[in-house]
C-alpha positions, 0 to 999 in steps of 0.5 A, a space after each residue: 494470538 488474541 485480537 488485542 495483539 496488534 495493540 501490544 505490538 504497537 507498544 512493542 515497536 515503541 519500546 524497541 526504539 529505546 534500544 538500538 543495540 539489541 535486535 528483536 527476533 524469536 529464538 528457539 534456543 536459550 540465549 546465554 545473554 539472558 541469565 535466569 533462575 528456573 525451577 520445573 513444575 506442572 504450572 509455571 510462574 514468571 519472575 522479573 527482577 533486576 539482578 544487575 544494575 546495568 546490563 553487561 554486553 559480552 562485546 564490552 560495549 559498556 566499559 564498566 562492569 554491572 553491579 550485582 543487586 543482592 536484593 533481587 536475589 533475596 526476592 528470587 529466594 522468596 519466590 522459590 521458598 513460597 513455591 517450595 512451601 506450596 509444593 509441600 502442602 497437602 491442602 493447597 494445589 495437592 498433586 500439582 507442582 509449581 515451577 518458575 522462570 525468573 529473568 534478569 531485567 537489569 533495570 532496563 525497560 526495553 529488556 524488561 518488555 522483551 522478557 515479558 513478551 517472551 513469557 507471553 508467547 511461551 517461547 523459551 528461545 527468543 530473538 533469533 530469525 525464524 519463520 515460525 509464528 510466535 503463537 504458542 499458548 502461554 506457559 507462564 500463568 502469572 509474572 511476579 515483580 518488578 520492583 521499580 514502578 517505571 519498569 512495572 508501568 512498561 511491562 504492565 502496558 504490554 501485558 494488559 491486552 493479553 490479560 496476563 496477571 502481574 503481581 508486584 511486591 514493591 512498585 508503589 506508584 499510584 498511577 498503577 492503580 489505573 485499571 484502564 491502562 493497567 488492567 492486569 496489574 496487581 500488587 501486595 504493597 499499598 499504593 503511594 496514593 495512601 502513603 503520600 497522604 499519610 506523609 502529609 498528615 505526618 508532616 502536619 502532625 508535627 507542625 511542619 508547614 514549611 518544607 522542602 521536597 526531593 524526589 526521584 525523577 521517575 514515575 515513583 518520585 514524580 507521581 508520589 510527590 504530586 499526590 503529596 503536594 496536593 494533600 499538603 496544600 489541603 492541610 496548609 503545608 507549603 513547599 519551599 522547593 521541589 526538586 527532582 534528579 536521577 542517579 545518572 544525572 551529571 554532578 552539576 545538577 546534583 550540586 544545583 540541588 545542594 545549593 537550593 537546599 543550602 539557601 533554603 530556610 526550611 529544615 524539613 526535607 520530604 523525600 520520594 527517593 529510591 535508596 540508590 538516589 538517596 545514597 548519591 544525595 547523602 554523599 553530596 551532603 557529606 561533601 558539603 557538611 550539611 547537617 541539621 535537616 529533618 528527613 521524612 522518608 518513604 518505604 523505599 529507604 526508611 527501613 533499609 539497614 544498608 542505607 543506614 550503614 552507608 550514612 557514615 556522617 549521620 546525616 539521616 539520624 532522627 529521620 522519620 517515615 513510613 514503612 509497611 508493617 513488620 512481618 515474620 515468615 517462619 522458615 524464610 530466613 533460613 531458606 534464603 541464606 541457603 544459597 546452594 540451591 541457586 546453583 541450578 540457575 546456571 553456572 554463569 549467574 551462580 558463579 557471578 553471585 558467589 564471587 560477589 557475595 564472598 568477594 572472591 574469584 574462581 579463576 585466579 587470573 581474574 583477581 584484580 586486587 590484594 583484597 580478593 581471594 580464590 573461591 573454594 565453593 565452601 565459603 560460610 555465609 554466616 561469616 559475612 554481613 552484606 545486603 544479602 544477609 540483611 533481613 531488614 526488608 522481611 516485610 517486602 519478602 513477605 509481599 513476594 510470599 503473599 503474591 505467590 500464594 495469591 496465585 496458588 489460591 487462584 489456581 486452586 479455585 480454578 482447578 477445583 483440586 478434587 478427583 478431576 484435578 488431573 484432567 483440569 491440570 492437563 487443560 490448565 495451559 489452554 485456559 485464557 489468562 483473563 480467567 486466572 486474572 479474575 480469580 486472583 482479583 477475587 481471592 481472600 485468604 490468610 497466610 500461615 502467619 495470620 495476615 489477610 490477603 486480598 485486592 481491592 477494585 484497583 488491585 491494591 491491598 489494604 493500606 497500613 503503615 508503621 511510622 519509623 524513627 531512626 534512633 542511633 545507638 551508642 555503637 553507631 548502629 541505627 535502631 529502627 523504632 516503630 513510634 506509631 501506626 497509620 491505617 487508611 481504613 479507619 476514619 480520618 481522625 483516627 488514621 494516624 496514631 503516634 505512640 507515647 515514645 521518645 522520638 529522636 530528631 535531627 542531630 539527636 535532639 529530643 525536641 521537635 524541630 521547627 520548620 515554618 515560614 512564619 511563626 504562629 500567630 498568637 491569639 489576639 492576632 490574625 494572619 495577613 499573607 505576605 505579598 508574592 509568597 506562599 500562604 504559609 508566609 504571613 505577618 501577624 496583625 493585632 485585632 482591631 478594637 472590638 474584635 478578637 481571636 481566641 485561636 492560634 493562626 486565626 485568619 480573621 478577627 471576629 467582632 465581639 457580641 453586643 455589650 461585649 468588648 475585646 480585652 487588652 490582649 484581643 484574645 477574648 471579649 469581656 462584658 462592657 463596663 456599664 457606666 452611669 452616675 452612681 452613688 458610689 463614685 466621688 462625683 455622685 457622692 458630692 452631688 448627693 451631698 450638695 442635694 442633701 445640704 440644699 435640702 437641709 438649708 431649705 428646711 432650716 430656713 423654713 424653720 427660721 421663718 416658722 419660728 419668726 412667722 409673726 415678725 414684721 419681715 416674715 409677714 411683710 414678705 408674704 409668708 404663705 408664698 414664702 413657705 410654698 416657695 421653700 417647700 418647692 425648693 426642697 422638692 427641687 433639691 430632692 428631685 436631683 437625687 432621682 438623676 443618680 443611680 442606674 436608670 430604670 423605667 420609673 426613674 427615667 419618667 420620674 426624674 424629668 417630670 419631677 424636675 419640671 413640675 417642682 421648678 415650675 412650682 418654684 418659679 410660680 411662687 417667685 412670680 407670685 411674690 414679684 407680682 405681689 410686690 408690684 401690686 402692693 406699690 401700685 395700690 398706694 396710688 390715689 384711686 387704685 384698687 389693684 390689690 383686690 384683684 390679686 389677693 391671697 386667693 388669686 395668688 394661690 390660683 396663679 401658682 396652681 394654674 401655672 403648675 397645672 400647665 406643666 403637669 398637663 405638658 408632662 402628662 402628654 409627654 408620658 402618654 405619647 412618648 415617655 423617657 426610657 432607659 437606653 444603652 448608649 454604645 456610641 459615646 465610648 467603644 468599650 463602655 455602655 452608657 446607661 442613660 435615660 432617652 428622652 422619648 419625645 424630644 419635643 416633650 423635654 424641650 417643652 418642659 424646659 421651655 415653659 420653665 424658661 418662659 416663666 423665669 423670663 417673665 419673673 425676671 422681667 417683672 422683678 427688673 421693673 420693680 428693682 428701684 423700689 425703696 431700700 427698706 423693701 427690696 425683695 424685688 431686687 433680690 428676686 431680680 438677682 435670683 432670676 438672673 442667676 437662674 437664667 444664666 445657669 439654664 442658658 449655659 446648661 444647654 450647650 454643656 448638656 449637649 456636649 457632655 458625654 455619658 454620665 457627665 450630661 446627667 451631672 451637668 443637669 444635676 448641677 444646673 438644678 442645684 445651682 439654680 435652687 441655691 441661687 433662689 434660696 440664697 438670693 431670696 431668703 439669705 438677706 431675710 435670715 440675716 436680718 432675723 438672726 443677726 439684725 433683729 433691731 431692723 425686724 420692726 414694723 417701723 423699719 418695714 414701714 420706712 420711707 416709701 413703704 406702701 401703707 398697705 403692707 
């Protein structure tokens, strides 16, 4: 034997410990306890299938009789059909006949390992005492089977050191792709590595983020569900529960699983179950009358008509899952239904198969009930309908077909099949199995139906699946409808393709069932995880002001860009409303009207004064300063208009400088008039010559001088740090206040301070002259006007500072208009009253009344 034999024997000892009832020895004759199907040939293939669900010992160790597995007979027929086709071919292995030895593993790992070792040793007779070493060269070139992933793992572990190829048609466990542990294992069905991920994508495609999981407690279920769980987490799918069981588990454990499912909130059940385990679970579901669940299945049962037939309570109606693509092999169905050739397998196995197939007995004494009848041997297979006559698993039979042909093509390449093939054939059984394994791994061919066959570096075929939907028909038969395809070889965004077909869901609903822990968070909200629960369970919190989310199930809310604000629904950002004092709004219109009214009133007063400029009251009140004061008041009223409208670079500079200069001009005129009054009365004193120092020229110079100082202040302000338009985001969250920033606060307060200084000086001088004779009381009116002016601007400061946005501008305009109206009314209204309504008082005599200065 090969150097690795010691390692294999260690595994053999470990496996042997699992079975105490059977002793491991070499036998030199056929053991009747190991029924098998055989076919002679030049080159022999091995086969391992579970013809029985459990092994029956002849000494009645087990009280129950083993059940026949008709599916295994179908797989055996597929092997025989493939061999027959190859032997009849003139292109593939011409002149060479393939044969086979197919063993019954009975679903037992210890038995399967012993059968595998028997085929490795090339000894037909095993398990009897013998002194001869088991070192004959292997007659079996490749082993076909098994169906179960657990059995394949055990067999492949033992076969690995001997490099004897093993090709499975139905073992999908991803663990078998590990070439370090299982170097000689290959398969013609895709790995669950792809199926598990495809199932996760399928679940996510329909929006199911809260699902339950049930698996077979074996390699197939445990490995497959582990990969599914990992892929599901990556796609944001949460498992509410994940339970495992095996068909031999006690009923209490099955009931515990049922209770878990009953008390769950998820409505989708993802399964990695064998069809036998699923039958047990469905039976329990029917006992508890549990319906309305959406089942997601794997290739193990999703296309099995026998499983559909056993679902009498329609629990699985609407199920969806993955199955390998449909296949057709011409001639295979007819061959499989011709069971007579199986008689060559040996009387006992064929007799048991025939009796089970037709529910009859060859010995009348074996009849156990009235439904059974005596077998005649001429029963017609077309008259029965059971799992053997069911061809729904033709894609799996096609996998067996591909496996046999893969071996044939490898042998064809090894032998060369030319004029020297006879010599090569003689040496075939002396070739090391590793040589055959390498050729099988490297083959690439197409079957007669056009299917391409090859193995990747892991010994797996290309992963392609059909998406199957269970759609019940009116006669109660389930129709397996292909509704989509999955191809793992395509880019990720194109791997799954759901066709535009009507799908049937649980309870024959046409609407996709909902299975989520929490409803989707609409745009305008964000997800906040619930404490102690999976990530699929969350609350939807509304986005804060100024934030938005425009997608469903958003994790965070994004901040709106500058100059934008979230709308009421918080699902979009809208441009902030730009707020400034405009001419269109009511307040702007009122202030504009007041400004224009003041301007008109000032112009009217100026017209009256001009019209009556030669009358004593106009001449007595310093007509030149009066007209200059009226002009400055007109400018004061008009400068308030510069504060209305959207601020710009020029308007910001103009409004403050125009306001400062015009008001200084106005106060300078008032101050000049006040000084003139004081000087006029001071000039009446004996020996006083004051008026020559404050004549018309000096009056003009004083006004110009005071005004130039303000002009100089404004020039410095505009030069160093002028006002500029500014977008204020601080006052309101959802509005942009477009205002004029002061630039230099010192410049602004210097302008106001200078105006205030002149106003206080004017008020002080007017206050001193308040007791002048009644006939000449302009000083009293100036005092009142300055009192109003100062009161307005003193109250302006706190009101201006505390007013938000455009209201601060309105306060400043109001202060300008109020102080202007105060000056206009207090100084000019009494004179206009006398001019227009009391013309009899508008005389020089009245002006020169008691106490009046003679120089006036």
